[in-house]
C-alpha positions in Angstrom: -218.7 92.1 -64.1 -219.9 88.5 -64.4 -218.2 88.2 -67.9 -215.0 89.8 -66.6 -214.9 87.4 -63.6 -215.3 84.4 -65.9 -212.4 85.7 -68.0 -210.1 86.1 -65.0 -210.9 82.6 -63.8 -210.3 81.1 -67.2 -207.0 83.0 -67.5 -205.9 81.8 -64.1 -206.8 78.2 -65.0 -205.0 78.3 -68.3 -201.9 79.8 -66.6 -202.0 77.1 -64.0 -202.3 74.4 -66.6 -199.4 75.9 -68.6 -197.3 76.0 -65.5 -198.2 72.4 -64.7 -197.2 71.4 -68.2 -193.8 73.1 -67.9 -193.3 71.3 -64.6 -193.9 67.8 -66.0 -192.6 68.3 -69.5 -189.4 66.2 -70.2 -186.2 68.2 -70.6 -183.3 67.4 -72.9 -181.1 66.4 -69.9 -180.2 63.4 -67.8 -179.2 63.3 -64.2 -176.2 61.3 -63.1 -176.4 60.0 -59.5 -174.1 57.8 -57.4 -174.9 54.2 -58.1 -174.4 51.0 -56.1 -171.0 49.5 -55.5 -170.3 45.8 -55.7 -167.6 43.8 -54.0 -166.0 41.7 -56.8 -164.7 39.3 -54.1 -168.1 38.8 -52.6 -171.6 37.8 -53.8 -174.5 39.6 -55.5 -178.0 38.4 -55.0 -176.7 35.2 -53.4 -174.2 34.3 -56.2 -170.5 34.8 -56.2 -169.5 37.6 -58.5 -166.3 35.9 -59.7 -166.6 32.1 -59.9 -163.5 29.9 -60.4 -163.9 26.2 -61.2 -161.0 23.8 -61.2 -158.5 25.8 -59.1 -158.0 26.6 -55.4 -159.2 30.0 -54.5 -158.4 32.2 -51.5 -160.8 34.2 -49.3 -160.1 37.9 -48.7 -160.6 39.7 -45.4 -161.3 42.9 -47.3 -163.3 44.1 -50.3 -162.5 45.3 -53.9 -165.5 47.3 -54.9 -166.5 48.4 -58.5 -168.4 51.6 -58.6 -171.3 52.6 -60.8 -173.4 55.6 -61.9 -177.2 55.7 -62.0 -178.6 57.6 -65.0 -182.1 59.2 -64.6 -183.1 59.4 -68.3 -186.5 61.1 -67.9 -185.9 64.5 -66.3 -188.6 67.1 -65.6 -188.0 70.6 -64.3 -188.2 69.8 -60.6 -185.7 66.9 -61.0 -183.4 69.1 -63.0 -183.4 71.9 -60.4 -182.7 69.3 -57.6 -179.8 67.9 -59.6 -178.4 71.4 -60.2 -178.5 72.2 -56.5 -177.1 68.8 -55.4 -173.5 68.3 -54.5 -173.6 64.7 -55.6 -175.6 64.7 -58.8 -174.8 66.1 -62.2 -177.2 67.4 -64.8 -175.8 66.9 -68.3 -177.2 67.2 -71.8 -179.1 64.1 -72.8 -177.1 63.8 -76.1 -173.9 63.1 -74.1 -175.4 59.8 -72.8 -177.9 59.1 -75.6 -176.6 60.4 -78.9 -179.4 61.7 -81.2 -178.6 59.1 -83.9 -179.2 56.2 -81.5 -182.1 55.0 -79.4 -181.9 54.5 -75.7 -182.2 50.7 -76.4 -179.2 50.8 -78.7 -177.1 52.6 -76.1 -178.1 50.0 -73.5 -177.2 47.2 -75.9 -173.7 48.8 -76.5 -173.2 49.2 -72.8 -174.0 45.5 -72.3 -171.5 44.5 -75.0 -168.8 46.7 -73.4 -169.6 45.2 -70.1 -168.9 41.7 -71.4 -165.7 42.9 -73.2 -164.5 44.4 -69.9 -164.8 41.0 -68.3 -162.9 39.3 -71.2 -160.1 41.8 -71.0 -160.0 41.5 -67.2 -159.6 37.8 -67.5 -156.8 38.2 -70.1 -154.8 40.6 -68.0 -155.3 38.8 -64.8 -154.2 35.4 -66.2 -151.1 37.0 -67.7 -150.3 38.4 -64.2 -150.9 34.9 -62.8 -148.4 33.4 -65.2 -150.6 32.3 -68.1 -149.5 34.3 -71.2 -151.5 35.1 -74.3 -150.7 33.0 -77.4 -151.2 34.1 -81.0 -152.2 31.2 -83.2 -153.1 30.6 -86.8 -156.9 30.5 -87.2 -156.8 30.1 -91.0 -154.3 30.0 -93.8 -155.5 32.0 -96.8 -155.6 30.0 -100.1 -152.8 31.0 -102.5 -151.0 33.0 -99.8 -147.3 33.1 -98.8 -148.0 30.8 -95.8 -149.6 27.9 -97.8 -147.7 24.7 -97.1 -145.6 26.3 -94.4 -148.0 27.2 -91.6 -151.1 25.3 -90.5 -154.3 26.1 -88.6 -153.7 25.8 -84.9 -150.0 26.7 -85.1 -149.0 28.9 -82.1 -146.7 31.7 -83.5 -143.8 32.4 -81.2 -141.3 34.6 -83.1 -140.4 36.5 -86.2 -136.7 36.8 -87.1 -135.9 35.9 -83.5 -138.1 38.6 -82.0 -140.6 37.0 -79.5 -144.3 37.2 -80.4 -147.2 36.8 -78.0 -149.8 39.5 -78.9 -151.2 39.8 -82.5 -150.1 43.5 -82.6 -146.5 42.4 -82.1 -146.8 39.9 -85.1 -148.3 42.6 -87.3 -145.7 45.1 -86.5 -142.8 42.7 -87.1 -144.2 41.6 -90.5 -144.9 45.2 -91.6 -141.5 46.4 -90.5 -139.9 44.8 -93.7 -140.9 45.5 -97.3 -143.0 43.1 -99.4 -141.0 40.2 -100.6 -138.9 39.9 -97.5 -138.1 36.3 -96.3 -139.1 36.1 -92.6 -138.1 33.3 -90.3 -141.3 32.5 -88.4 -141.1 30.4 -85.2 -144.1 28.3 -84.2 -145.3 25.5 -82.0 -147.3 22.7 -83.5 -148.7 19.9 -81.4 -146.4 20.9 -78.6 -143.3 20.8 -80.8 -141.3 23.9 -81.8 -140.5 24.6 -85.5 -139.3 27.3 -87.8 -140.3 28.1 -91.4 -139.2 30.9 -93.8 -142.2 32.8 -95.3 -141.6 35.3 -98.0 -144.3 38.0 -97.6 -146.7 39.0 -100.4 -148.6 42.3 -100.9 -152.1 42.6 -99.4 -155.1 43.8 -101.3 -153.8 47.3 -101.3 -150.8 46.2 -103.2 -148.2 47.5 -100.7 -148.8 46.0 -97.2 -146.7 42.9 -96.5 -148.6 39.9 -95.4 -148.0 36.3 -94.4 -151.4 35.3 -95.6 -152.9 34.1 -92.4 -155.8 35.0 -90.1 -154.8 35.0 -86.5 -156.5 34.9 -83.1 -155.4 34.7 -79.5 -155.9 32.1 -76.8 -154.7 31.8 -73.2 -154.5 28.2 -72.0 -155.2 27.7 -68.3 -156.3 24.7 -66.3 -159.4 26.2 -64.8 -162.5 28.2 -65.7 -163.5 31.7 -64.7 -167.0 33.2 -64.9 -168.2 36.6 -63.8 -171.8 36.6 -62.8 -173.2 40.1 -62.5 -176.1 41.5 -64.5 -177.9 44.8 -64.8 -174.7 46.9 -65.0 -173.3 48.2 -68.3 -170.3 49.8 -69.8 -166.6 49.0 -69.6 -165.6 50.8 -66.5 -165.4 47.8 -64.2 -162.5 46.3 -66.0 -159.8 47.3 -63.5 -161.8 46.0 -60.5 -162.6 42.7 -62.2 -158.9 42.2 -63.0 -157.9 42.8 -59.4 -160.7 40.6 -58.2 -159.6 37.6 -60.3 -156.0 38.0 -59.2 -157.0 38.2 -55.6 -159.1 35.1 -55.8 -156.3 33.0 -57.4 -153.4 34.2 -55.3 -152.8 33.2 -51.7 -151.8 36.9 -51.0 -154.7 39.1 -49.9 -154.5 42.2 -52.0 -156.9 44.1 -49.7 -155.1 43.8 -46.4 -158.5 43.6 -44.8 -159.5 47.0 -46.1 -162.4 48.2 -48.3 -160.9 49.5 -51.6 -162.9 50.9 -54.5 -162.0 52.0 -57.9 -162.9 52.3 -61.6 -161.3 52.2 -65.0 -161.4 50.4 -68.3 -158.9 47.5 -68.9 -157.2 47.0 -72.2 -155.7 43.6 -73.1 -152.2 45.0 -72.6 -153.0 46.0 -69.0 -153.6 49.7 -69.6 -156.2 51.4 -67.4 -158.4 53.8 -69.3 -160.6 56.8 -68.2 -164.3 56.6 -67.6 -167.2 58.9 -67.0 -169.1 59.8 -63.8 -166.0 60.0 -61.5 -167.7 62.5 -59.1 -170.6 60.2 -58.5 -168.4 57.1 -58.2 -166.3 58.8 -55.5 -169.5 59.5 -53.5 -170.7 56.0 -53.9 -167.3 54.6 -52.8 -167.2 56.8 -49.7 -170.8 55.8 -48.8 -169.8 52.1 -49.1 -166.9 52.6 -46.6 -164.0 52.6 -49.0 -160.6 53.7 -47.5 -158.9 54.1 -50.9 -160.1 54.9 -54.4 -158.1 53.8 -57.5 -158.4 56.5 -60.2 -157.4 56.1 -63.8 -154.6 58.5 -64.5 -156.6 60.5 -67.1 -159.4 61.0 -64.7 -157.2 62.5 -61.9 -157.8 66.2 -62.7 -161.6 65.7 -62.5 -161.3 63.5 -59.4 -159.3 66.2 -57.6 -161.9 68.8 -58.4 -164.5 66.5 -56.9 -162.5 65.0 -54.0 -164.5 63.5 -51.1 -163.3 64.1 -47.6 -161.9 61.0 -46.0 -161.4 59.1 -49.3 -157.7 59.2 -50.5 -157.1 58.6 -54.2 -154.4 56.7 -55.9 -153.4 57.4 -59.6 -153.1 54.2 -61.8 -152.2 53.9 -65.4 -151.7 50.2 -65.6 -152.7 47.1 -63.7 -149.2 47.0 -62.3 -149.7 50.5 -60.9 -152.9 49.3 -59.2 -151.2 46.3 -57.7 -148.4 48.5 -56.4 -150.9 51.0 -55.0 -152.6 48.2 -53.1 -149.4 46.8 -51.7 -148.2 50.2 -50.6 -151.5 51.1 -49.0 -152.0 47.8 -47.2 -148.4 48.1 -45.9 -149.2 51.4 -44.3 -147.7 53.6 -47.0 -149.2 56.3 -49.3 -149.7 55.2 -52.9 -148.9 57.6 -55.8 -151.6 60.3 -55.5 -153.6 61.9 -58.2 -152.1 65.0 -59.7 -153.7 67.7 -61.8 -151.5 66.7 -64.8 
């Protein structure tokens, strides 16, 4: 009986230890939670989020809030169960956030890089909306190329065969629209003076793609400096709200109409608003921050409708112009274009 009692006790102890091990063992999941929101027109930790030097700025009576998602990367059984039962959180396979071929640090570094790029694109688009267009210029003339002696470093390219050029993609498309050996009339500005040269294209390294033989880049001259000062947030999804924040700061018009408006979406240099992840959690975060309207990227609308939050209307936006229109409509008492399932 004594030996049998010891066996029972040991068995119970081993079972308890195994159960405890299961409870604390990390699972191959992460939990997505509503993260903090930040007013791009305000301050964070005592510092203005969007800082403009050398130009007059306006003060808004409302808020333009970017939204975030917190990722709980170490998930045990209890946390997973709580996430599955929560109406706000989402439990997703870890590999969706941290691919198996990359470390958590590498993912964080990529998110930081995308965060910086979102700010650059936001500045590009906002400045264009404010009347400061992008310029494509010659960064380098390739030795022995078709452009040698015709174009120079620093030339701002303005047209090809009469078609206006501002973005690099426009220049590339116009050059490639004609076969190798075509004489193209290229307009440029050099030292503030306009000029035109005829450049006969040569084949690139592949032997068939027409090229002018120059390396190009973009610039956007403006008489002031813009800096976005906000750390510890990653990814590209704040691009839209940064863009709107810059525009609001530099226009006399108050885009918010005194209301709290939140949103999300990537921003391309051409003004396109792209989809993001974590829309259910961002909607909850926006509602908790007092938002009265949420700007949703068009391609996130179906998911947003499935996770709609009571008391938070949503507006569908595909471009920065859509977003500006939605704000104007909403602050004027109207109803912006709503999200639809398609």
